[in-house]
Each structure stands twice: as structure tokens, then as C-alpha cells.
C-alpha positions as CSV (number, residue, x, y, z in Angstrom):
1,M,-146.6,-97.0,-94.4
2,S,-148.3,-100.0,-93.9
3,S,-149.9,-99.7,-89.9
4,P,-151.7,-97.0,-89.1
5,K,-150.3,-94.4,-86.9
6,I,-150.5,-94.1,-83.3
7,P,-150.7,-90.9,-81.9
8,V,-147.6,-91.5,-79.4
9,V,-145.4,-94.3,-79.3
10,I,-143.5,-94.4,-75.6
11,V,-139.7,-96.3,-75.5
12,G,-139.6,-97.6,-72.2
13,A,-141.7,-98.1,-69.5
14,G,-140.4,-97.5,-66.6
15,P,-141.7,-94.7,-64.3
16,T,-141.3,-91.9,-66.1
17,G,-143.1,-93.7,-69.5
18,L,-145.9,-95.3,-67.3
19,A,-146.7,-91.5,-66.2
20,V,-146.8,-90.1,-69.2
21,A,-149.0,-92.3,-70.3
22,T,-151.3,-92.4,-68.0
23,L,-151.9,-88.7,-67.8
24,L,-151.9,-88.6,-72.0
25,A,-154.9,-90.9,-71.2
26,Q,-156.5,-88.9,-68.8
27,Y,-156.8,-86.4,-72.2
28,G,-158.1,-89.0,-74.5
29,I,-154.6,-89.5,-76.3
30,E,-153.9,-93.8,-77.4
31,S,-150.3,-94.3,-76.8
32,L,-148.3,-97.5,-76.7
33,A,-145.8,-98.1,-74.9
34,L,-142.6,-101.0,-75.1
35,E,-140.7,-102.2,-72.7
36,R,-137.9,-104.6,-73.1
37,W,-138.7,-106.5,-69.6
38,N,-141.9,-108.6,-69.5
39,D,-142.2,-107.5,-65.9
40,V,-141.2,-105.0,-63.1
41,Y,-137.5,-104.8,-62.7
42,P,-137.1,-106.5,-59.5
43,Q,-134.4,-104.5,-57.8
44,P,-134.7,-101.4,-55.9
45,R,-133.3,-98.6,-57.2
46,A,-135.1,-94.7,-56.7
47,V,-136.3,-94.6,-53.0
48,H,-137.6,-90.9,-53.2
49,L,-140.5,-88.6,-54.1
50,D,-141.2,-84.8,-53.4
51,G,-144.1,-83.2,-52.2
52,E,-144.4,-81.6,-55.3
53,V,-143.9,-85.1,-57.7
54,R,-146.7,-87.0,-54.9
55,R,-149.5,-84.0,-56.3
56,I,-148.6,-85.7,-59.6
57,V,-148.8,-89.2,-58.1
58,E,-151.9,-88.1,-56.8
59,R,-153.5,-86.9,-60.5
60,L,-152.5,-90.1,-61.9
61,G,-155.1,-92.0,-60.0
62,I,-153.0,-93.5,-57.6
63,G,-152.4,-91.2,-54.4
64,A,-153.8,-94.0,-51.4
65,E,-152.1,-97.1,-53.1
66,F,-149.0,-94.6,-53.2
67,D,-149.3,-94.3,-49.6
68,A,-150.2,-97.4,-48.2
69,I,-146.6,-98.5,-50.1
70,S,-144.0,-95.4,-48.8
71,R,-143.7,-93.4,-45.5
72,P,-142.9,-89.6,-44.9
73,A,-139.3,-88.7,-43.6
74,L,-139.1,-86.4,-40.8
75,G,-136.5,-84.3,-42.9
76,L,-133.0,-84.4,-43.5
77,R,-130.0,-84.5,-41.4
78,L,-126.3,-83.5,-42.0
79,V,-124.1,-85.3,-39.3
80,G,-120.4,-85.9,-39.1
81,P,-118.1,-88.6,-39.7
82,D,-119.1,-89.2,-35.9
83,R,-122.5,-89.4,-36.4
84,R,-123.2,-86.1,-34.4
85,V,-125.9,-83.9,-36.1
86,L,-124.5,-80.3,-37.6
87,A,-127.3,-79.3,-38.9
88,Q,-131.1,-80.7,-39.1
89,F,-133.9,-79.7,-41.9
90,D,-137.4,-80.4,-40.5
91,R,-140.4,-81.5,-42.4
92,D,-143.5,-81.9,-41.7
93,P,-145.3,-85.5,-42.7
94,S,-148.7,-84.4,-42.8
95,G,-147.8,-82.3,-45.3
96,G,-147.3,-78.4,-46.6
97,R,-147.8,-76.1,-49.5
98,N,-148.1,-79.1,-51.8
99,G,-151.0,-80.8,-50.1
100,F,-148.8,-84.2,-49.6
101,P,-145.4,-84.6,-46.8
102,E,-142.5,-83.1,-49.0
103,A,-140.5,-86.4,-48.7
104,N,-142.1,-89.4,-49.1
105,L,-139.8,-93.2,-49.1
106,F,-140.8,-96.4,-51.1
107,D,-139.4,-99.3,-52.5
108,Q,-139.6,-98.8,-56.5
109,P,-140.6,-102.5,-57.5
110,E,-143.7,-101.7,-55.3
111,L,-144.0,-98.6,-56.6
112,E,-143.7,-99.7,-60.5
113,T,-146.2,-102.6,-59.6
114,V,-149.2,-100.1,-58.9
115,L,-147.9,-97.7,-61.9
116,R,-148.6,-101.0,-64.6
117,A,-151.7,-101.7,-62.7
118,N,-153.2,-98.3,-62.6
119,V,-152.0,-97.9,-66.5
120,S,-154.0,-100.9,-67.4
121,R,-157.4,-99.1,-66.6
122,Y,-156.8,-97.3,-69.7
123,P,-158.2,-98.1,-72.1
124,A,-156.6,-95.5,-74.4
125,V,-152.6,-97.3,-73.3
126,T,-151.2,-100.5,-74.7
127,L,-148.2,-101.5,-72.8
128,R,-146.4,-104.6,-74.8
129,G,-143.5,-105.9,-72.8
130,G,-140.7,-107.7,-74.0
131,A,-140.3,-105.6,-76.8
132,E,-136.8,-104.2,-77.8
133,V,-136.8,-101.0,-79.7
134,T,-134.0,-101.4,-82.3
135,D,-134.0,-98.1,-84.5
136,V,-136.5,-94.6,-84.4
137,T,-136.4,-92.7,-87.3
138,E,-138.0,-89.8,-88.5
139,E,-140.1,-89.9,-91.5
140,L,-141.5,-86.9,-93.1
141,D,-145.0,-86.4,-91.2
142,C,-144.1,-89.3,-88.5
143,V,-141.8,-91.6,-86.7
144,R,-141.2,-95.3,-87.4
145,V,-140.0,-97.6,-84.9
146,D,-138.6,-100.8,-84.8
147,F,-138.4,-103.6,-82.4
148,T,-138.0,-106.6,-82.0
149,D,-139.8,-109.4,-79.9
150,R,-137.5,-111.1,-77.5
151,T,-139.5,-114.4,-77.1
152,T,-140.3,-115.0,-80.6
153,G,-137.2,-112.8,-82.2
154,H,-139.9,-112.1,-84.7
155,T,-139.2,-107.9,-85.9
156,E,-141.9,-105.3,-86.1
157,S,-142.5,-101.7,-86.7
158,V,-145.1,-99.1,-86.3
159,W,-145.7,-95.6,-86.5
160,A,-146.3,-92.8,-84.6
161,D,-147.1,-89.0,-84.6
162,Y,-144.6,-88.6,-81.3
163,V,-142.3,-90.9,-79.8
164,L,-141.4,-90.2,-76.7
165,G,-137.6,-91.6,-75.4
166,C,-138.0,-92.2,-71.8
167,D,-135.8,-95.2,-72.1
168,G,-133.2,-94.2,-69.4
169,A,-129.4,-93.4,-69.0
170,N,-128.3,-95.3,-72.1
171,S,-131.3,-93.9,-74.0
172,L,-130.8,-95.8,-77.7
173,V,-133.3,-92.9,-78.5
174,R,-130.7,-90.0,-77.4
175,E,-128.4,-91.4,-79.6
176,V,-130.9,-91.7,-82.9
177,I,-131.7,-87.9,-82.7
178,G,-128.8,-87.1,-82.2
179,A,-128.2,-85.8,-79.2
180,R,-125.5,-85.6,-76.3
181,M,-124.9,-85.9,-72.4
182,Q,-122.9,-82.4,-71.3
183,D,-120.6,-83.8,-68.2
184,L,-121.6,-81.3,-65.4
185,R,-118.6,-82.1,-63.3
186,F,-119.2,-84.7,-61.0
187,E,-118.6,-88.5,-61.0
188,Q,-118.4,-90.3,-57.8
189,R,-118.5,-94.6,-57.0
190,W,-121.0,-95.4,-54.2
191,L,-122.3,-98.6,-52.8
192,V,-125.9,-99.0,-52.4
193,V,-127.0,-101.3,-49.9
194,D,-131.0,-102.3,-49.4
195,I,-131.6,-104.7,-46.3
196,A,-134.5,-106.0,-44.6
197,T,-135.1,-106.1,-40.8
198,T,-137.8,-106.5,-38.2
199,A,-135.6,-105.6,-35.7
200,A,-135.6,-101.4,-36.4
201,P,-132.5,-99.8,-35.6
202,G,-134.4,-97.0,-33.8
203,L,-132.6,-94.3,-35.5
204,W,-134.3,-91.0,-36.4
205,E,-137.0,-91.4,-39.0
206,G,-135.5,-88.8,-41.7
207,V,-132.6,-89.1,-44.0
208,H,-129.2,-88.7,-42.6
209,Q,-126.2,-87.8,-44.9
210,V,-122.9,-88.3,-43.5
211,C,-120.2,-85.4,-44.3
212,D,-117.0,-87.1,-44.1
213,T,-114.5,-87.1,-47.1
214,R,-113.2,-90.5,-45.9
215,R,-116.8,-92.8,-46.2
216,P,-119.6,-90.4,-46.8
217,A,-122.7,-92.2,-46.2
218,T,-126.5,-92.1,-46.7
219,Y,-128.8,-93.8,-44.2
220,M,-132.7,-93.3,-44.4
221,R,-135.8,-96.3,-43.6
222,I,-137.8,-96.2,-46.8
223,G,-140.4,-99.0,-45.4
224,E,-141.6,-101.0,-42.5
225,T,-139.1,-103.7,-42.5
226,R,-136.6,-101.8,-45.2
227,Y,-133.5,-99.9,-44.6
228,R,-131.2,-97.9,-47.5
229,W,-127.5,-97.0,-46.6
230,E,-125.4,-95.7,-49.4
231,F,-121.6,-95.6,-48.7
232,R,-119.0,-93.5,-51.3
233,L,-116.8,-96.3,-52.3
234,N,-112.9,-96.0,-51.9
235,P,-110.8,-96.0,-54.7
236,G,-110.1,-99.7,-55.8
237,E,-113.0,-100.9,-54.1
238,T,-115.8,-102.4,-55.7
239,A,-119.1,-104.0,-54.6
240,S,-117.8,-107.2,-54.6
241,D,-115.7,-106.3,-51.7
242,Y,-118.8,-106.3,-49.6
243,S,-120.4,-109.1,-51.5
244,D,-122.1,-110.6,-48.2
245,L,-123.2,-109.2,-44.7
246,T,-119.7,-110.4,-42.7
247,R,-118.3,-107.9,-45.4
248,L,-121.0,-105.2,-44.8
249,W,-120.6,-105.4,-40.9
250,P,-117.8,-102.8,-40.4
251,L,-120.2,-100.4,-42.5
252,L,-123.6,-101.5,-40.9
253,A,-122.6,-102.2,-37.4
254,P,-122.1,-98.0,-36.2
255,W,-125.8,-98.0,-36.9
256,L,-127.1,-100.7,-35.2
257,D,-125.1,-100.2,-32.5
258,G,-122.9,-103.2,-33.3
259,R,-125.9,-105.9,-33.0
260,D,-124.8,-109.2,-34.5
261,D,-127.2,-111.0,-32.6
262,E,-130.4,-110.6,-35.4
263,R,-128.2,-109.8,-38.4
264,P,-130.7,-108.5,-40.9
265,E,-131.4,-109.9,-44.7
266,L,-129.2,-108.9,-47.7
267,V,-131.8,-107.8,-50.4
268,R,-129.5,-106.2,-52.7
269,V,-126.0,-104.9,-53.0
270,A,-124.9,-103.0,-55.7
271,D,-122.2,-100.1,-56.7
272,Y,-123.0,-97.0,-58.7
273,T,-121.7,-93.8,-60.6
274,F,-123.3,-90.8,-59.6
275,R,-123.0,-88.5,-62.3
276,A,-124.4,-85.3,-63.4
277,Q,-125.3,-84.6,-66.5
278,L,-127.6,-83.0,-69.4
279,A,-128.6,-83.5,-72.8
280,D,-127.6,-80.8,-75.0
281,R,-131.2,-81.1,-76.7
282,W,-134.1,-82.8,-75.5
283,R,-135.8,-83.5,-79.2
284,G,-136.0,-84.1,-82.8
285,K,-138.9,-83.1,-85.1
286,R,-141.5,-85.8,-83.3
287,T,-139.0,-87.1,-81.1
288,F,-138.3,-85.8,-77.0
289,L,-136.7,-87.1,-74.4
290,L,-137.9,-87.9,-70.9
291,G,-136.4,-88.7,-67.5
292,D,-132.8,-90.4,-67.5
293,A,-132.4,-90.0,-71.3
294,A,-132.1,-86.4,-70.7
295,H,-130.7,-86.2,-67.0
296,L,-128.8,-87.5,-64.8
297,T,-129.1,-86.4,-61.1
298,P,-126.7,-87.0,-58.6
299,P,-128.9,-88.7,-55.9
300,F,-128.2,-86.3,-52.8
301,I,-131.6,-84.6,-52.6
302,G,-133.5,-87.8,-53.8
303,Q,-135.0,-85.6,-57.4
304,G,-133.5,-88.5,-60.2
305,M,-136.9,-90.1,-61.1
306,G,-139.3,-87.3,-60.0
307,A,-137.4,-85.2,-62.8
308,G,-138.8,-87.8,-64.7
309,I,-142.3,-87.2,-63.6
310,R,-142.0,-83.5,-63.5
311,D,-141.1,-84.1,-67.4
312,G,-144.1,-86.2,-67.9
313,A,-146.5,-83.7,-66.1
314,N,-145.0,-80.5,-68.3
315,L,-144.9,-82.2,-71.9
316,S,-148.1,-84.0,-71.6
317,W,-151.0,-81.4,-71.7
318,K,-149.2,-79.5,-74.5
319,L,-148.5,-82.7,-76.9
320,A,-152.1,-83.3,-76.0
321,G,-153.7,-80.4,-77.0
322,V,-151.8,-80.4,-80.1
323,L,-152.6,-83.3,-81.1
324,R,-156.0,-82.4,-80.7
325,G,-156.0,-79.8,-82.7
326,E,-156.7,-77.2,-79.9
327,L,-153.4,-76.2,-79.2
328,P,-150.2,-75.1,-82.2
329,D,-147.3,-77.7,-82.6
330,D,-145.0,-74.4,-81.7
331,L,-145.5,-74.5,-77.9
332,L,-144.3,-77.9,-78.0
333,A,-140.9,-76.3,-77.9
334,T,-141.6,-74.8,-74.6
335,Y,-141.0,-78.4,-73.5
336,E,-137.2,-78.1,-73.5
337,A,-137.1,-74.2,-73.4
338,E,-139.0,-74.7,-69.6
339,R,-137.3,-77.9,-68.2
340,K,-133.9,-77.9,-69.4
341,P,-133.5,-74.8,-66.8
342,H,-134.8,-76.4,-63.9
343,A,-133.5,-79.6,-64.4
344,R,-130.1,-77.7,-64.5
345,S,-130.9,-75.7,-61.6
346,M,-131.4,-79.3,-59.8
347,I,-128.4,-81.2,-61.0
348,R,-126.5,-78.1,-59.6
349,L,-128.5,-78.1,-56.3
350,A,-127.6,-81.9,-56.1
351,K,-124.8,-81.7,-57.1
352,L,-123.1,-79.4,-54.4
353,T,-124.7,-81.1,-51.8
354,G,-122.8,-83.7,-52.7
355,I,-119.6,-81.8,-52.4
356,T,-120.6,-80.0,-49.6
357,M,-121.1,-83.7,-48.0
358,T,-117.5,-85.0,-49.3
359,E,-115.0,-82.7,-50.4
360,G,-112.4,-80.9,-48.7
361,G,-110.2,-82.9,-46.6
362,E,-109.8,-82.7,-42.5
363,L,-110.6,-78.9,-43.4
364,G,-113.4,-79.4,-44.7
365,N,-115.0,-81.5,-42.2
366,Q,-114.0,-78.4,-39.9
367,L,-115.8,-76.0,-41.9
368,R,-118.8,-78.1,-42.1
369,R,-118.9,-78.1,-38.6
370,L,-119.0,-74.5,-38.5
371,I,-121.2,-74.1,-41.5
372,A,-123.3,-76.5,-42.0
373,P,-125.8,-74.9,-38.5
374,R,-126.3,-71.8,-40.2
375,L,-127.4,-73.8,-43.9
376,H,-130.8,-73.1,-42.7
377,L,-130.4,-69.2,-43.5
378,A,-130.0,-69.6,-46.5
379,P,-133.7,-69.2,-48.3
380,G,-133.3,-71.1,-51.7
381,L,-131.9,-74.1,-50.0
382,T,-134.6,-73.8,-47.0
383,R,-137.6,-73.6,-49.7
384,M,-136.2,-76.7,-51.7
385,I,-135.9,-78.7,-48.7
386,T,-138.1,-77.9,-45.9
387,E,-141.4,-76.4,-47.6
388,G,-141.4,-78.3,-51.0
389,E,-140.9,-75.6,-53.6
390,S,-138.5,-76.1,-56.6
391,P,-137.5,-73.2,-58.6
392,P,-139.6,-71.6,-60.6
393,L,-139.9,-72.5,-64.6
394,R,-138.1,-69.8,-66.7
395,R,-140.2,-67.5,-69.5
396,S,-141.0,-69.2,-72.8
397,H,-143.9,-68.4,-74.9
398,M,-146.2,-70.2,-72.1
399,I,-144.7,-67.9,-69.0
400,A,-145.2,-64.5,-69.4
401,A,-142.3,-63.8,-66.9
402,P,-140.9,-60.4,-65.5
403,R,-137.1,-60.7,-66.0
404,L,-136.6,-60.0,-62.6
405,R,-138.5,-63.0,-60.6
406,R,-140.1,-61.7,-57.8
407,G,-143.7,-62.6,-58.8
408,P,-145.7,-65.7,-59.1
409,T,-145.3,-66.2,-62.6
410,G,-143.4,-70.0,-63.7
411,R,-143.8,-71.3,-60.2
412,L,-146.0,-73.8,-58.8
413,L,-149.3,-72.5,-57.2
414,P,-149.9,-74.4,-53.5
415,N,-152.3,-77.4,-53.6
416,S,-153.9,-75.1,-50.8
417,R,-157.2,-76.1,-49.3
418,L,-160.6,-74.3,-50.8
419,A,-163.0,-72.7,-48.6
420,D,-165.4,-75.8,-49.6
421,G,-162.3,-78.4,-48.5
422,R,-161.0,-79.3,-51.7
423,R,-157.7,-79.2,-53.1
424,L,-156.4,-76.9,-55.7
425,D,-155.5,-79.1,-57.8
426,D,-158.5,-81.6,-57.4
427,V,-160.3,-78.2,-58.6
428,I,-157.9,-77.4,-61.4
429,A,-158.4,-81.2,-62.0
430,G,-156.0,-80.4,-65.4
431,R,-157.7,-77.7,-66.9
432,Y,-156.9,-73.5,-67.2
433,A,-157.6,-72.5,-64.6
434,I,-158.4,-68.3,-63.8
435,I,-157.4,-67.7,-60.0
436,T,-158.9,-64.0,-58.8
437,A,-159.4,-62.3,-55.9
438,A,-161.7,-60.2,-57.6
439,D,-165.3,-59.7,-59.3
440,M,-165.4,-61.6,-62.0
441,S,-168.4,-60.4,-64.7
442,P,-171.1,-63.2,-66.1
443,A,-169.4,-62.5,-69.8
444,D,-166.0,-63.4,-68.8
445,R,-166.2,-66.0,-66.5
446,T,-168.6,-67.6,-69.4
447,V,-165.1,-67.3,-72.4
448,V,-163.3,-69.3,-69.4
449,E,-165.7,-71.9,-69.1
450,Q,-166.2,-72.1,-72.9
451,R,-163.3,-73.1,-73.7
452,G,-162.7,-75.6,-71.0
453,G,-161.3,-73.5,-68.1
454,V,-162.1,-73.1,-64.5
455,V,-162.8,-70.3,-62.3
456,V,-161.2,-70.3,-58.9
457,R,-162.1,-67.2,-56.1
458,P,-160.6,-67.6,-53.1
459,E,-161.9,-66.6,-49.8
460,A,-159.8,-64.3,-47.7
461,D,-159.4,-66.4,-44.9
462,T,-157.7,-69.1,-47.3
463,E,-153.6,-70.5,-47.9
464,L,-154.2,-69.4,-51.2
465,Y,-156.0,-65.7,-50.6
466,R,-153.0,-65.3,-48.6
467,W,-150.6,-66.2,-51.5
468,L,-151.9,-64.1,-53.7
469,R,-151.0,-61.0,-51.5
470,H,-147.7,-62.5,-50.7
471,H,-147.0,-62.5,-54.2
472,H,-148.7,-59.0,-54.9
473,A,-151.5,-60.8,-57.8
474,A,-154.7,-59.8,-58.3
475,S,-155.7,-62.8,-60.9
476,L,-153.5,-65.6,-62.3
477,V,-153.8,-67.5,-65.4
478,V,-152.5,-71.1,-64.2
479,R,-152.1,-74.1,-66.8
480,P,-153.6,-77.4,-66.6
481,D,-149.6,-78.5,-65.0
482,G,-150.6,-76.1,-62.0
483,T,-147.8,-73.4,-63.0
484,V,-148.6,-69.6,-63.2
485,Q,-148.7,-68.6,-66.5
486,S,-149.2,-65.1,-66.4
487,S,-151.0,-62.5,-63.8
488,G,-152.0,-59.4,-63.9
489,G,-154.8,-56.5,-62.9
490,N,-156.9,-57.0,-66.2
491,L,-159.1,-59.6,-65.5
492,S,-161.0,-59.3,-69.1
493,A,-157.4,-59.8,-70.6
494,L,-156.4,-62.4,-68.7
495,C,-159.7,-64.4,-69.4
496,A,-159.6,-63.5,-73.3
497,S,-155.8,-65.2,-73.4
498,I,-156.6,-69.1,-72.0
499,P,-156.3,-70.9,-75.2
500,R,-159.2,-73.5,-75.8
501,F,-158.3,-76.6,-74.2
502,T,-161.1,-78.9,-73.1
503,P,-160.8,-80.9,-69.8
504,S,-159.6,-84.7,-69.5
505,V,-161.9,-86.6,-71.2
506,R,-160.8,-89.9,-70.1
507,R,-160.9,-91.5,-67.2
508,A,-159.9,-95.0,-65.8
509,R,-162.1,-97.8,-66.0
510,I,-163.2,-99.4,-63.2
511,T,-162.0,-103.1,-62.5
């Protein structure tokens, strides 16, 4: 090995790669992010983040910047072929259990620009564009990454303690570790249309899902002058059949009241194949898969990009703890154990939503008219769509969950306001925490604080206190990612179970 090791090499600097690089930097972990493109990819793709992921965006330090380029959606409407409302799931744009709007719409190139500017504030991160990774090889105690400078053609190699494959659906990293995508039996071809116009359609400011076997569609406003439509393509159709506004107009006109006096600007039209896939394994020995390299989710519940950012939030603190010698390296096995079932659950929900929208012929349309108004009675679906609470994590070495999943363990703690006005995430700040309504001895508090943790005692009139009571929990151990690790009545035992994990040690430099 002719050059010093880098703690982490990240292959791919899209939203997932940039997010995990930032989170690692906040723990003082150096990383090199290799991205084949020199600049932000200019075409819009993802357009939605939920409230849980918005919390991670806040942790990245770009909350205000994200709010400036995004808009909260009012919820979700299921509508029939005639666009009559079948069911409506409302979301409070001022925020709910996560402290932020539960549906956030944005333009992906704008978000990536903000993420790149933010990562440049962290000296621990090196972002190198125009770098085409050609091979990843796990050696005895490190990983070699070979890449080519796309400008000069010069080939280089670097060595890392760990490699994170954030390189998308056609992942090279997935290929070299021998992982394969499992087909979860969903594949549809859709036309994606982005337009810009100052003539607002005047439609409800939420996401519209058209349930129609002949031409299912999705509509949403993603910016002040930006709009997104998605239409399922019929057999034999391609994007070239809709290459300009004249050809698109039969699809758009019903949404724009047939007006053609002020036609919009066509930003992009492309066809995509929506798939449901999950990698059979998410790691080699020192190599991990994140984002689209590990899972592909149909877009019907807007979880594609968010799943990758969730991956980064789950893995980053564990990897930091291992690299700093504070946590055992077998802890890294919990990444796949926790994230893979969660991703599978979200893919299944997206797949179910897509099938509900599109299948069944005319009989399906009739059934939808009967069933859709009653969907709000399904508690799991309502929790996800309106309250922004995704499924709890499964049992692992870091989730002491009971077999019956009725308690708080594995759940993401609500980002409640405390009595002093601060939100819980701001108090925990990437550390371990004890949340308790009970009196704590000075000795127990000292144990927590000496190990880098923080103690939060919610007052009786706060939302967090009511959440504890609702889950019949006296005290909790909460991980740095905000997930409840364990609960119980023996407060001293819970305090003693916290590992030594020092707080975030690096903050962004002021520019």
C-alpha cells in the first residue's frame, strides 16, 4: 500500500453520499467522496422528503436552506379517472410529531447544490468530482478503490478502512461484493413530466394520485413555478411520443382547464421504469451498500431518496463509534439487520399503493370508489401517510425489542418541544440519551454524562411525557439516531447499559 488509508471512501456523491459524509464529519470522521460527475446532475428526479427525513436534514445543518427551496404539501388525495376525490389524507403543513412538515416537495438539483455547499464547510470531507470508480477490492485489513480521472484519464488508487457504496441503481460496489437485487414483483413504465409556469393551475396544494387502470397519474406542485406530472405509459409508448408540449397537451390539458393561451415551459420529459427491488445482502467485510444501490422503491409514497438518507443516519454513528474505538465492530452487522426489513416494509407499502391505483380494470375502478373513502380506518396506513411515523425497527443487538411490537423500542422518538422550548433532537444532538420521568440519582447522571450521554426529563404537561405514558414507559435509552434502544423500570440498569460514545466533535467551519 503506497498511500495512507482514508477512514471512509464514499462511492457516489448524490443526496445519500453527501448526507452520510456530513454526518460522519460531525463525528470527526474523515471521508473521501468520489463522484463521476463534476457538477450537480441538472435534471430533476426525486421531489419528496417526509418529516422523519426532514429531521435528518436539520441535523445536517441545512434546515433553513432546505425550507427556502421546498414547500410543504397539504397531504394526499386519491382521485378517480374523472378527478373526483375518492379519499383524502390531510397533513398539517406546520408540522407534526417530527417537528417539521410531514410532506416536503422540492427540486432535486437545488437540494444537491445545498448539500454540496454544506459539505464544503467540513474540513473532514473531500469531494472529488469527475472520478469514475472502476474497482473496489477488499484486502486483509482495508479496501482498495481504483478510479479514473475523467478529465485527464489518469488512474489512481486509494485505500480505506471502509467503503460506502452510494452509487445508485447500477451500483458497481454492489456488483463487486457479489450482492444481487431481489425482484419484489413490481415493474411499470411511467412518463415523468416537469414544467415551469407562472400561471398556477389553481389545484389543491397536495399530491394527487389518479386511480385509473387506463391512465393512472400523479400530480404535485413542487415549487413556486414548478410542477410535476407522472403518467403510466401504455404498451408501445415511449417518452419520444411525448417529446414536446403539443404532444403532451392531451395529458396536461385536463389539469390546466384546457387553457392553451399561456402554455408552460417544458423542463423535462423522460420515461422511467418503476421497480421494487431489494439487495440480498448489504455489505461485504468492510463495504456497505446505501440508497438505490441497496433498494429500489416505486415512487407512490415518495420514499426513494428518503430511504437512502435513512440508511446514512443509521450507519454513520455506528461507523464513527467503531472507527473511534468506542463501539465494537460487530455492531456494524445491525445496519443491515435494522434497515433491510424497514426498507422492505416501505417498498411493500409503495407497491400496494401502486397496485391499488392501477390494477383491476373497470371492476377495480368500482372497488376503489367503495374502498378508498374507508382507507383512513387502516391505522398503519394512516400513521404513515398523515402522522409521518414509519414502521419501527426490528430486533437487533441495538434494539432490545419484545416479540410483540407494542412498546416504544425500535421507534423513532417524536421530536417534541420540551418545556424550555427546544426540540428533542437539538438536545440529544447525535448522542446517547436517557429519557425518564423518574427522579435520577446523582450517581446515575454522572454515569451517563461521563460516557458522553445526555439526560432528558420531560415535564408532565409536555408531548414527550404523554408519549411515554402512552407507551407505558418509565425510562428509555435513546440512540444517537433518535431510535429507542431499550426501555424499563430499572433506571440505574438503563444508565449502566449506555456505551461510551462521545458527542459530535466537529462542526462546520464558518464561511
